[in-house]
FIFI-338574 format. One record per residue (C-alpha): residue number from 1; residue in one letter; y, x, z. Coordinates in steps of 0.05 Angstrom, whole numbers, plus 5000, padded with zeros to 4 digits. Last residue first. Example, Ala and Ser with C-alpha at 12.3 -4.5 7.8 and 13.67 -1.06 7.14 Angstrom:
! residues 2
2|s|4979|5273|5143
1|a|4910|5246|5156
! end
This chain:
! residues 342
342|r|4315|7239|0566
341|r|4275|7186|0601
340|s|4221|7211|0647
339|s|4148|7205|0636
338|r|4090|7180|0679
337|r|4025|7152|0654
336|r|3990|7104|0701
335|q|3920|7083|0683
334|t|3912|7022|0641
333|q|3932|6949|0639
332|p|3899|6911|0583
331|p|3930|6882|0520
330|p|3939|6808|0535
329|s|3893|6752|0510
328|a|3914|6709|0451
327|d|3920|6635|0463
326|d|3987|6620|0430
325|g|4008|6548|0427
324|d|4070|6539|0469
323|v|4109|6603|0457
322|d|4180|6597|0485
321|m|4198|6669|0469
320|s|4273|6664|0467
319|e|4316|6719|0436
318|e|4277|6734|0373
317|r|4261|6662|0354
316|t|4334|6642|0364
315|a|4356|6699|0319
314|k|4309|6675|0264
313|r|4335|6604|0266
312|k|4407|6625|0266
311|g|4403|6678|0212
310|k|4435|6638|0156
309|g|4493|6611|0196
308|k|4507|6628|0268
307|t|4476|6680|0312
306|q|4459|6650|0380
305|q|4511|6655|0434
304|t|4519|6705|0491
303|p|4533|6763|0445
302|e|4507|6831|0469
301|p|4558|6874|0505
300|k|4588|6928|0460
299|v|4565|6992|0428
298|q|4571|6980|0354
297|v|4505|6991|0318
296|d|4508|7027|0252
295|d|4469|6994|0196
294|e|4397|7012|0180
293|a|4364|7037|0117
292|d|4398|7104|0113
291|g|4382|7121|0185
290|d|4309|7103|0177
289|e|4304|7143|0113
288|q|4331|7203|0150
287|a|4282|7190|0206
286|e|4226|7187|0155
285|e|4244|7255|0127
284|q|4250|7286|0195
283|e|4184|7255|0216
282|e|4149|7283|0154
281|d|4177|7352|0168
280|e|4152|7347|0239
279|d|4082|7325|0216
278|e|4051|7376|0263
277|d|4097|7408|0314
276|g|4075|7356|0363
275|e|4019|7388|0399
274|g|4032|7447|0446
273|d|3977|7428|0494
272|e|4026|7422|0552
271|s|4071|7371|0519
270|s|4145|7388|0522
269|k|4154|7395|0448
268|r|4118|7331|0434
267|r|4160|7290|0483
266|a|4226|7319|0459
265|r|4208|7310|0386
264|r|4190|7237|0397
263|r|4255|7222|0433
262|n|4298|7259|0382
261|l|4266|7221|0325
260|d|4276|7154|0359
259|q|4349|7169|0376
258|g|4367|7178|0303
257|e|4417|7122|0301
256|k|4440|7099|0369
255|y|4413|7037|0404
254|a|4457|7007|0458
253|a|4462|6940|0423
252|e|4386|6939|0423
251|g|4382|6932|0499
250|v|4432|6945|0555
249|p|4504|6942|0534
248|r|4560|6980|0568
247|l|4620|6946|0600
246|k|4685|6979|0579
245|n|4711|6917|0543
244|l|4716|6879|0609
243|d|4763|6932|0635
242|a|4815|6909|0585
241|g|4821|6842|0621
240|a|4773|6833|0679
239|w|4711|6869|0704
238|s|4748|6908|0757
237|q|4708|6958|0798
236|k|4672|6929|0859
235|c|4618|6983|0860
234|s|4558|6936|0864
233|p|4577|6865|0845
232|c|4626|6893|0793
231|q|4691|6853|0793
230|r|4714|6789|0760
229|d|4679|6737|0803
228|r|4664|6663|0797
227|r|4656|6651|0723
226|k|4637|6724|0712
225|y|4572|6713|0750
224|n|4545|6658|0705
223|n|4555|6696|0641
222|y|4529|6760|0674
221|c|4466|6726|0697
220|y|4456|6698|0626
219|t|4463|6766|0594
218|h|4419|6799|0646
217|l|4457|6844|0694
216|r|4454|6918|0711
215|a|4494|6949|0768
214|k|4470|7020|0785
213|c|4538|7053|0786
212|q|4531|7128|0774
211|p|4591|7130|0727
210|t|4630|7063|0727
209|y|4620|7025|0662
208|c|4575|6972|0694
207|a|4515|6953|0652
206|i|4502|6893|0608
205|g|4443|6851|0584
204|r|4376|6859|0551
203|t|4318|6899|0580
202|v|4326|6876|0652
201|l|4268|6861|0699
200|e|4281|6809|0753
199|f|4325|6824|0814
198|c|4366|6759|0806
197|i|4438|6787|0812
196|t|4432|6863|0807
195|c|4382|6854|0751
194|e|4327|6905|0757
193|l|4316|6965|0711
192|v|4248|6997|0698
191|e|4252|7069|0675
190|n|4233|7106|0738
189|d|4178|7055|0755
188|y|4148|7063|0685
187|t|4074|7058|0699
186|t|4077|7016|0763
185|r|4132|6968|0743
184|l|4109|6960|0671
183|y|4037|6948|0690
182|t|4056|6897|0743
181|q|4101|6861|0693
180|l|4047|6859|0639
179|e|4039|6783|0634
178|l|4112|6763|0643
177|m|4147|6821|0610
176|t|4097|6820|0553
175|r|4105|6746|0543
174|m|4181|6749|0545
173|s|4179|6799|0489
172|l|4193|6874|0494
171|s|4229|6907|0436
170|y|4215|6927|0364
169|r|4269|6945|0314
168|g|4271|6920|0242
167|r|4346|6906|0239
166|r|4331|6832|0239
165|s|4297|6841|0306
164|k|4223|6847|0319
163|l|4198|6821|0386
162|l|4132|6845|0415
161|w|4072|6813|0450
160|g|4083|6744|0420
159|k|4019|6737|0380
158|a|4056|6741|0314
157|v|4095|6803|0337
156|f|4033|6840|0361
155|s|3998|6819|0297
154|n|4055|6846|0254
153|l|4048|6912|0292
152|t|3974|6913|0276
151|a|3987|6902|0202
150|e|4038|6959|0203
149|a|3988|7003|0239
148|q|3935|6988|0187
147|s|3983|7008|0132
146|k|4001|7070|0172
145|t|3929|7090|0173
144|m|3885|7089|0234
143|t|3835|7147|0230
142|s|3849|7170|0300
141|k|3885|7225|0338
140|l|3932|7172|0366
139|s|3995|7213|0364
138|n|4005|7208|0289
137|v|3999|7132|0293
136|e|4062|7133|0334
135|r|4099|7146|0269
134|l|4093|7072|0254
133|a|4134|7054|0315
132|a|4187|7106|0294
131|l|4190|7075|0225
130|s|4199|7005|0253
129|s|4254|7027|0300
128|v|4244|7028|0376
127|c|4275|6985|0430
126|y|4293|6988|0503
125|s|4365|7011|0491
124|e|4375|7040|0560
123|n|4413|7097|0528
122|p|4348|7132|0509
121|a|4283|7095|0494
120|l|4230|7110|0547
119|m|4207|7038|0555
118|i|4206|7024|0481
117|q|4171|7090|0465
116|e|4119|7075|0518
115|l|4107|7005|0490
114|v|4094|7035|0422
113|a|4042|7082|0451
112|k|4012|7027|0494
111|f|4004|6982|0433
110|y|3970|7039|0396
109|t|3921|7049|0452
108|i|3907|6974|0451
107|e|3895|6978|0376
106|l|3847|7035|0386
105|p|3810|6998|0441
104|t|3802|6938|0395
103|y|3845|6876|0405
102|e|3819|6808|0425
101|t|3829|6821|0498
100|a|3794|6808|0565
99|m|3760|6876|0570
98|q|3816|6904|0613
97|a|3801|6852|0667
96|i|3731|6881|0675
95|e|3758|6952|0679
94|d|3804|6936|0737
93|g|3877|6915|0732
92|k|3879|6849|0769
91|r|3942|6806|0769
90|n|3924|6767|0706
89|v|3977|6718|0684
88|v|3981|6642|0678
87|a|4048|6629|0645
86|y|4116|6601|0661
85|m|4186|6607|0631
84|e|4254|6590|0661
83|k|4309|6589|0609
82|g|4364|6639|0625
81|t|4386|6641|0553
80|v|4392|6716|0544
79|e|4342|6747|0592
78|d|4293|6689|0590
77|h|4275|6675|0662
76|l|4207|6692|0692
75|h|4151|6651|0721
74|a|4081|6662|0747
73|f|4019|6618|0751
72|e|3977|6673|0782
71|l|3907|6700|0771
70|d|3866|6746|0815
69|l|3809|6695|0813
68|p|3813|6682|0888
67|n|3888|6670|0878
66|l|3882|6615|0827
65|a|3872|6557|0875
64|d|3928|6581|0921
63|n|3970|6592|0858
62|v|3962|6518|0839
61|s|3982|6497|0909
60|a|4045|6540|0906
59|v|4062|6511|0837
58|f|4056|6441|0867
57|a|4102|6459|0925
56|d|4153|6490|0877
55|w|4153|6427|0835
54|s|4162|6382|0896
53|a|4221|6425|0920
52|r|4252|6424|0851
51|d|4257|6348|0846
50|p|4220|6309|0792
49|r|4173|6273|0840
48|y|4106|6249|0814
47|d|4068|6204|0862
46|i|3996|6208|0881
45|q|3965|6151|0919
44|l|3895|6147|0891
43|t|3861|6078|0891
42|e|3874|6069|0816
41|n|3824|6123|0798
40|a|3822|6138|0723
39|e|3893|6113|0713
38|k|3916|6153|0773
37|v|3884|6216|0743
36|a|3918|6207|0676
35|e|3987|6192|0707
34|i|3983|6253|0751
33|c|3965|6296|0690
32|k|4023|6267|0651
31|e|4072|6287|0706
30|w|4045|6358|0710
29|i|4051|6364|0634
28|k|4124|6342|0640
27|a|4135|6395|0693
26|a|4105|6449|0648
25|l|4150|6427|0591
24|k|4213|6433|0632
23|q|4189|6498|0663
22|s|4183|6528|0593
21|l|4117|6551|0564
20|i|4071|6611|0558
19|r|3996|6612|0543
18|r|3993|6542|0511
17|t|3919|6526|0517
16|l|3917|6555|0587
15|i|3971|6507|0610
14|a|3934|6445|0589
13|q|3870|6466|0624
12|l|3911|6487|0685
11|f|3943|6418|0690
10|l|3877|6380|0682
9|r|3846|6421|0738
8|q|3907|6415|0783
7|v|3909|6339|0775
6|d|3834|6338|0788
5|s|3848|6360|0859
4|s|3878|6291|0873
3|s|3810|6259|0862
2|f|3772|6228|0803
1|m|3706|6194|0815
! end
């Protein structure tokens, strides 16, 4: 005989098959689960209410059931569109949890190396070029070839762990920010930025132009904020007229040519074991090729609308990770490794 608790069971089964999904879709699944349980047991008095309070109460009940398993039905907003996304994420970082992945230990190590370069990217650009990502193979001390690394990077993108822009630069996806948020906050606590408005992680958005001001806003938070206020929420400097053009970008728009090579050299030169001088000539040559292959990036706030024309479909895929059918397991959380941005 079906009971009200079966609504949660059906809901979680549906959610786990989709990995990450929008709040709108999750609410629709909840409604369908209620209908299915009521059809199986007509004596049950369970009503679906579309209001936010009812949804929040249901999510709280789901998390109460997941808590003993160190799981959470968590949510995060897309940094550009503001769409609310949900996923069941692992909040436990022990060795057992780290085994829950389809990637090999070497591939996981490679993912962490690329992730580190993204998090430590200068100018708050939070991205790394394709060539720089491939050069991370040199730091693995393994037999992984660059062809294998390229295939692995493609897998990370296909499974939703990384985004790859039209300029060939890798950045964090919504899935990574949702499922690895604890890892990012603990491992890169000096590099993590929080939105001044919503306090969620920021890797795409705008920064105040005032020196030493800590104001950082997501693109969608900024678009909403400027409708009601035209000054910085932190230092109160003007964000109107000509001052609006002074705002600095956060994310790929802040990328500067050659920054990947400088970042890698700095890390290797400062390492205690003296490694890093090897393959320096190769890195210089690749960096030169990287600079020749990519266009200059103008430093300005990221556009708030999707790219029009030929690249519209691809731009939409890059900026919003509404993945509804991906069942890959996340790369594991590992021991904390501290570095400072240079």
